[in-house]
C-alpha positions in Angstrom: 14.3 -8.3 -14.0 12.6 -7.5 -10.7 10.7 -10.2 -8.8 7.4 -8.3 -9.6 8.2 -8.4 -13.3 9.1 -12.1 -13.1 5.7 -12.9 -11.4 3.8 -10.9 -14.0 5.6 -12.6 -16.8 4.8 -16.0 -15.4 1.1 -15.0 -14.8 0.8 -13.8 -18.4 2.3 -17.0 -19.7 -0.1 -19.1 -17.7 -3.0 -16.9 -18.8 -2.1 -17.4 -22.5 -2.0 -21.1 -22.0 -5.4 -21.1 -20.3 -6.8 -19.0 -23.2 -5.4 -21.4 -25.7 -7.0 -24.4 -24.0 -10.3 -22.5 -23.7 -10.3 -21.7 -27.4 -9.7 -25.3 -28.3 -12.6 -26.3 -26.1 -14.9 -23.7 -27.7 -14.0 -24.8 -31.2 -14.6 -28.5 -30.3 -18.0 -27.7 -28.7 -19.0 -25.8 -31.9 -18.0 -28.6 -34.2 -19.2 -31.6 -32.1 -22.4 -30.1 -30.4 -23.9 -26.9 -31.7 -22.7 -23.8 -33.6 -24.1 -21.4 -31.0 -22.6 -23.1 -28.0 -19.2 -21.5 -28.2 -20.7 -18.0 -28.1 -22.7 -18.9 -24.9 -19.7 -20.6 -23.3 -17.4 -17.7 -24.2 -19.7 -15.1 -22.5 -20.1 -17.3 -19.4 -16.4 -18.0 -19.3 -15.6 -14.2 -19.5 -18.1 -13.4 -16.7 -16.7 -16.2 -14.5 -13.2 -14.9 -15.1 -14.1 -11.3 -14.2 -16.0 -12.4 -11.1 -13.6 -15.0 -9.6 -10.3 -15.2 -11.4 -9.3 -11.7 -12.4 -7.3 -10.9 -9.2 -3.6 -10.6 -9.6 -2.5 -13.3 -7.1 0.9 -14.7 -7.8 1.0 -17.4 -5.2 -1.3 -20.2 -4.0 -3.9 -19.1 -1.4 -3.0 -22.4 0.3 0.6 -21.2 1.0 1.5 -20.3 4.6 2.7 -16.8 5.1 6.2 -17.0 6.5 6.9 -14.2 9.0 9.9 -13.8 11.2 9.4 -11.1 13.7 12.1 -9.0 15.3 13.5 -9.5 18.7 11.4 -6.6 20.1 8.3 -8.8 19.6 7.0 -10.3 22.9 5.3 -13.7 22.4 2.3 -14.2 24.6 0.6 -17.5 25.3 -3.1 -18.0 24.5 -5.5 -20.5 23.2 -8.7 -20.7 21.2 -11.7 -22.0 23.1 -14.5 -22.3 20.5 -14.6 -18.8 19.0 -13.1 -17.1 22.1 -9.4 -16.2 22.5 -8.2 -16.9 26.1 -4.9 -15.6 27.4 -2.8 -18.0 29.5 -1.8 -15.2 31.8 -3.0 -11.6 32.3 -1.5 -9.2 29.7 -0.1 -5.8 30.8 -0.7 -3.2 28.2 -0.1 0.6 28.3 -2.1 1.3 25.2 -0.8 1.8 21.7 0.8 -1.6 21.3 0.7 -3.5 18.0 -0.8 -7.0 18.5 -0.5 -9.6 15.8 -2.2 -13.0 15.9 -1.0 -15.9 13.8 -3.8 -18.4 13.1 -4.7 -21.0 10.5 -7.5 -19.8 8.2 -9.3 -22.5 6.1 -11.9 -21.4 3.5 -15.2 -23.3 3.2 -17.0 -24.1 0.0 -18.4 -20.6 -0.6 -15.0 -19.2 0.4 -13.8 -20.0 -3.1 -16.3 -17.6 -4.6 -16.8 -15.0 -1.8 -14.0 -13.4 0.1 -13.3 -15.2 3.4 -13.3 -12.9 6.4 -12.4 -13.3 10.0 -14.7 -11.1 12.2 -13.3 -9.7 15.5 -16.3 -9.5 17.9 -17.0 -8.9 21.5 -16.0 -5.3 22.1 -16.8 -1.7 21.2 -14.7 -1.8 18.0 -15.8 -4.9 16.0 -13.7 -5.5 12.9 -13.3 -7.8 10.0 -10.2 -8.7 8.1 -10.3 -10.4 4.7 -8.1 -13.0 3.0 -7.7 -14.7 -0.3 -10.5 -16.8 -1.8 -9.7 -20.4 -1.3 -7.4 -19.6 1.6 -6.0 -22.5 3.6 -2.9 -21.6 5.4 -1.2 -19.5 8.2 -2.4 -15.9 8.3 -1.8 -12.9 10.5 -4.6 -10.8 12.0 -4.1 -7.3 13.3 -5.6 -7.2 16.8 -4.1 -3.8 17.8 -7.5 -2.2 18.4 -8.8 -5.2 20.3 -6.3 -5.1 23.2 -8.8 -4.3 26.0 -11.3 -6.8 24.8 -8.6 -9.5 24.6 -7.4 -8.7 28.1 -10.9 -9.1 29.4 -11.2 -12.5 27.7 -14.1 -11.3 25.5 -12.6 -11.3 22.1 -14.2 -13.8 19.7 -13.0 -14.8 16.2 -15.8 -15.8 13.8 -15.0 -17.0 10.3 -17.3 -16.0 7.5 -16.9 -18.4 4.5 -13.9 -19.8 6.4 -12.9 -21.5 9.6 -10.3 -20.4 12.2 -8.3 -23.4 13.4 -5.2 -24.6 15.2 -3.1 -23.2 18.0 -3.0 -19.3 17.8 0.2 -17.4 18.5 0.2 -13.8 19.7 3.0 -11.2 19.4 3.0 -7.9 21.2 5.1 -5.0 19.9 5.6 -2.0 22.2 6.5 1.3 20.6 6.5 4.9 21.5 3.7 7.1 20.2 5.4 8.4 17.0 2.7 11.0 16.6 4.4 12.9 19.6 7.6 13.3 17.6 8.7 15.3 14.5 7.7 13.3 11.5 8.8 13.6 7.9 7.0 11.5 5.2 8.9 10.8 2.0 6.5 10.3 -0.9 8.0 9.1 -4.3 4.8 10.6 -6.0 2.0 12.9 -5.0 -0.6 10.8 -3.1 1.9 8.2 -1.7 2.1 10.2 1.6 -1.7 10.3 1.8 -2.2 6.6 0.8 0.3 5.3 3.4 0.6 7.8 6.2 -2.2 10.4 6.2 -3.2 9.3 9.7 0.4 9.7 11.0 1.2 13.1 9.5 -2.3 14.5 10.2 -1.8 13.7 14.0 1.9 14.3 14.4 3.1 17.0 16.8 5.1 18.4 13.8 4.9 17.0 10.3 6.7 17.5 7.0 5.7 16.0 3.6 8.5 15.7 0.9 7.5 14.5 -2.6 10.3 13.5 -4.9 8.7 13.3 -8.3 6.1 15.2 -10.3 4.4 12.0 -11.4 3.9 13.5 -14.9 3.7 10.3 -17.0 0.6 8.4 -18.2 -1.3 11.6 -19.0 -3.8 10.1 -21.4 -6.7 11.7 -19.5 -5.3 15.1 -20.4 -4.6 14.2 -24.0 -8.3 13.5 -24.3 -8.7 17.3 -23.7 -6.9 17.9 -27.0 -3.4 18.3 -25.6 -0.3 16.9 -27.3 1.5 14.1 -25.3 4.2 16.4 -23.9 1.8 19.2 -23.1 -0.5 16.7 -21.3 2.4 15.3 -19.3 3.5 18.8 -18.2 -0.1 19.7 -17.2 -0.4 16.5 -15.2 3.0 17.1 -13.5 2.0 20.7 -12.6 -1.3 19.5 -11.1 0.3 16.7 -9.1 3.0 19.1 -7.9 0.2 21.4 -6.7 -1.5 18.5 -5.0 1.6 17.4 -3.1 1.9 20.9 -1.6 -1.8 21.8 -1.1 -3.4 18.6 0.1 -1.3 18.3 3.3 -2.8 21.7 4.3 -6.1 19.8 4.7 -4.4 17.9 7.5 -3.0 21.0 9.1 0.6 20.7 7.8 1.8 24.2 7.2 3.0 25.3 3.7 6.5 25.8 5.0 6.7 22.1 5.8 5.9 20.8 2.3 8.4 20.4 -0.6 8.0 19.1 -4.1 11.4 18.2 -5.7 10.1 17.9 -9.2 12.2 14.9 -10.4 10.7 12.8 -13.2 8.4 9.7 -12.7 10.0 6.3 -13.2 13.4 7.9 -13.8 14.9 7.6 -10.3 16.6 4.2 -11.1 18.3 5.8 -14.1 19.4 8.7 -12.0 20.8 6.4 -9.3 22.8 4.5 -11.9 24.5 7.6 -13.2 24.5 10.1 -10.3 26.0 13.1 -12.3 23.9 12.6 -15.5 20.7 14.5 -16.0 17.8 12.1 -16.8 15.0 13.8 -18.7 11.3 13.1 -18.4 10.0 10.1 -20.5 6.9 12.0 -21.7 7.1 15.7 -20.9 10.0 16.7 -23.1 11.7 18.3 -20.1 15.3 18.2 -18.8 14.7 20.8 -16.0 12.9 20.1 -12.7 12.1 23.8 -12.0 8.7 23.8 -13.7 7.4 21.4 -11.1 9.2 23.0 -8.0 8.4 26.7 -8.5 5.7 26.7 -5.7 8.1 25.5 -3.0 8.1 27.9 0.0 11.9 28.0 0.2 14.9 27.4 -2.2 16.7 24.1 -2.5 20.1 23.2 -3.9 18.6 21.6 -7.1 17.0 25.0 -8.0 20.4 26.3 -9.1 20.5 24.4 -12.4 17.3 22.4 -12.3 19.3 19.3 -13.4 17.4 16.0 -12.8 20.4 14.2 -11.2 20.8 11.8 -8.3 23.4 14.1 -6.7 20.9 17.0 -6.8 18.3 14.8 -5.2 20.7 13.9 -2.4 21.5 17.5 -1.9 17.9 18.5 -1.7 17.2 15.7 0.8 20.1 16.6 3.0 19.0 20.3 3.1 15.4 19.3 4.0 16.5 16.8 6.7 18.7 19.4 8.3 16.0 22.0 8.1 13.2 19.8 9.6 15.4 17.6 11.9 12.8 14.8 11.9 12.9 12.2 14.7 10.8 9.8 12.5 11.2 9.4 8.8 8.3 7.5 7.0 9.4 6.1 3.7 8.8 3.1 1.3 9.8 -0.3 2.6 12.8 -1.5 0.7 11.7 -5.1 0.1 7.9 -5.2 0.6 7.2 -2.4 -2.0 8.6 -3.3 -5.4 7.8 -0.1 -7.3 11.2 1.1 -8.7 10.7 4.7 -7.7 9.8 3.6 -4.2 12.9 1.4 -3.9 15.0 4.4 -5.1 13.3 6.8 -2.7 14.3 4.7 0.3 17.8 4.3 -1.0 18.1 8.1 -1.6 17.1 8.8 2.0 19.6 6.4 3.4 22.4 7.7 1.2 21.5 11.3 2.2 21.7 10.4 5.8 25.3 9.1 5.5 27.6 11.4 7.5 24.8 13.9 8.1 25.0 15.8 11.4 21.3 15.1 12.1 20.0 11.5 12.3 16.4 10.4 13.0 15.8 7.9 15.8 13.2 5.9 13.8 12.6 4.8 10.2 9.1 3.5 9.4 8.5 1.7 6.1 5.3 1.4 4.2 4.1 -0.6 1.2 1.6 1.0 -1.3 2.4 -1.8 -3.7 3.2 -5.5 -3.3 5.1 -8.1 -5.3 2.4 -10.8 -5.4 -1.0 -9.5 -4.5 -2.3 -6.4 -6.2 -5.5 -6.4 -4.2 -3.9 -6.1 -0.7 -5.1 -4.9 1.6 -8.1 -7.1 0.9 -11.6 -6.3 2.0 -13.7 -3.1 2.1 -13.2 0.5 3.0 -13.3 0.8 6.7 -12.2 -2.7 7.4 -9.0 -3.6 9.4 -5.8 -4.4 7.6 -4.4 -7.9 8.2 -0.7 -8.4 7.6 0.3 -8.8 3.9 1.6 -12.0 2.2 5.3 -12.5 3.0 7.1 -15.7 2.0 10.7 -14.8 2.9 11.4 -16.0 6.4 14.9 -14.4 6.3 13.2 -11.0 6.6 13.0 -9.7 10.2 9.9 -7.6 10.4 8.7 -5.1 13.1 5.1 -4.1 12.5 3.5 -0.9 13.8 -0.2 -0.4 13.4 -1.9 3.0 13.8 -5.7 3.0 14.3 -7.9 5.6 12.6 -11.3 6.7 13.8 -14.2 6.9 11.4 -13.8 10.7 11.2 -10.1 10.4 10.5 -10.9 7.8 7.7 -13.3 10.3 6.2 -10.8 13.1 6.3 -8.2 10.8 4.6 -10.7 9.9 1.9 -11.3 13.6 1.2 -7.6 14.1 1.0 -7.3 11.4 -1.6 -10.3 12.8 -3.4 -8.4 16.1 -3.9 -5.6 14.2 -5.7 -6.0 14.8 -9.4 -4.5 11.4 -10.3 -7.3 9.6 -8.4 -10.2 11.6 -9.9 -10.6 10.3 -13.5 -13.2 7.6 -14.0 -12.0 4.0 -14.2 -11.7 2.4 -17.6 -14.8 0.6 -19.0 -13.2 -2.8 -18.5 -12.5 -2.1 -14.8 -16.0 -0.7 -14.3 -17.6 -3.8 -15.8 -15.4 -6.1 -13.7 -16.3 -4.3 -10.6 -20.1 -4.5 -11.4 -19.8 -8.2 -12.0 -17.9 -8.7 -8.8 -20.5 -6.8 -6.9 -23.3 -9.0 -8.3 -21.6 -12.4 -8.2 -18.7 -12.2 -5.7 -20.3 -10.1 -3.0 -17.7 -7.3 -3.1 -18.6 -3.7 -2.2 -17.4 -0.6 -3.9 -15.9 2.1 -1.8 -18.4 4.9 -0.8 -15.6 7.4 -1.1 -14.6 7.2 -4.7 -14.2 5.2 -7.9 -10.5 4.6 -7.8 -9.3 1.3 -6.2 -7.1 3.2 -3.8 -10.2 4.5 -1.9 -10.9 0.9 -1.0 -7.3 -0.1 -0.3 -6.2 3.0 1.7 -9.2 4.2 3.7 -9.1 1.7 6.5 -9.3 1.5 10.3 -5.5 1.0 10.4 -2.4 2.3 8.8 0.4 -0.4 8.8 4.1 0.3 8.9 7.3 -1.6 9.6 10.1 -0.3 11.8 13.3 -0.4 9.8 16.9 -0.8 11.1 18.8 2.4 11.2 21.8 2.7 8.9 25.3 2.4 10.2 24.1 0.6 13.4 22.1 3.6 14.6 18.8 2.9 16.4 
């Protein structure tokens, strides 16, 4: 059982216990006080739950994040004077560096009901970054866009529903401009490339987008049109295959640089466990990938028999890497992102690179999912992205932050809007929860779309992690 599954199991167990205790309280209030009181209390309790306790947060907001940064991080001395950050010595910056500030964030009374934010003020690019309600621990702000203001001694940190306290610590990470290199984005599913790395691939000197699966499962939206389960899954897979090839054109990626491999959603772990064995789709009644890869602009090894096997996936990836010769490969982070297809996508790329005549110089990891906080990145569309919760100090992490202008954010939002999987209306329960949170918890819906990913992904930063190259390469 994965850590994510263990956390979910514990969360559901605790929720069942809370519901049982609440039910006993309602029964007692009806027997001892008034028959109608349980009905009123039940409605009020449900509203309170949806407003303030519905987030999937599998840790205490009072826990310190536990980051260990790689040796390439330069630690810089500074102090907090009132709201102003003051450097101990002048800081030499060439532009494009990633700046991370560790600071204690302590929520005030309202910060248990309204999302605590730290505002970054004093310059031309004011920002705010949001943390957990009830936060009281060490957190990491992304100051990458604030470098000039910080160097001038004008950057101020202002807590809203929280206080910023203690001795701050600043790390500076100096990286090349990866947009000036050949970039290949590996997407386990259609829309993963856009969610994580639209800003990178839309600005890269040369970009490739490779999608591994058709993402055909969970096609209930299409079953409502009168299709049988397998027919709906096939239609959804065809649409998402089209999306994976067509949407990158919006960013200027040529058709010849996009590939859809057509393997089946949530079946990569089974393929990896039995590399020679074909693993059929769970819902589409298919054992052949070629339905979903017929629009590719060039042939690939897996086209010969269409077998959904791990070995065919590796052969496809090797052919694509040799064809594109990417200097940077952007792919899911192996430990931050717990989705099983994302873990296997990263593993497949590393295995495909073994012994290959072309090797990239850089691997950048991304996380479209987290183990213990389903709302991260917290805050609103257009806000900055603070570093995610990490509680494993044995991990050595190398952050890389890419800023996006407002125009780039809007283009990214339009790219997400073209993705068929993000278009259906949210379920009624989710819409009710969102309305309650807007009214009582001060949260704002995204102006770009109904799906939660418009809020999470359309931000002023894209955040990546430089990964160690396999076999000692760097």
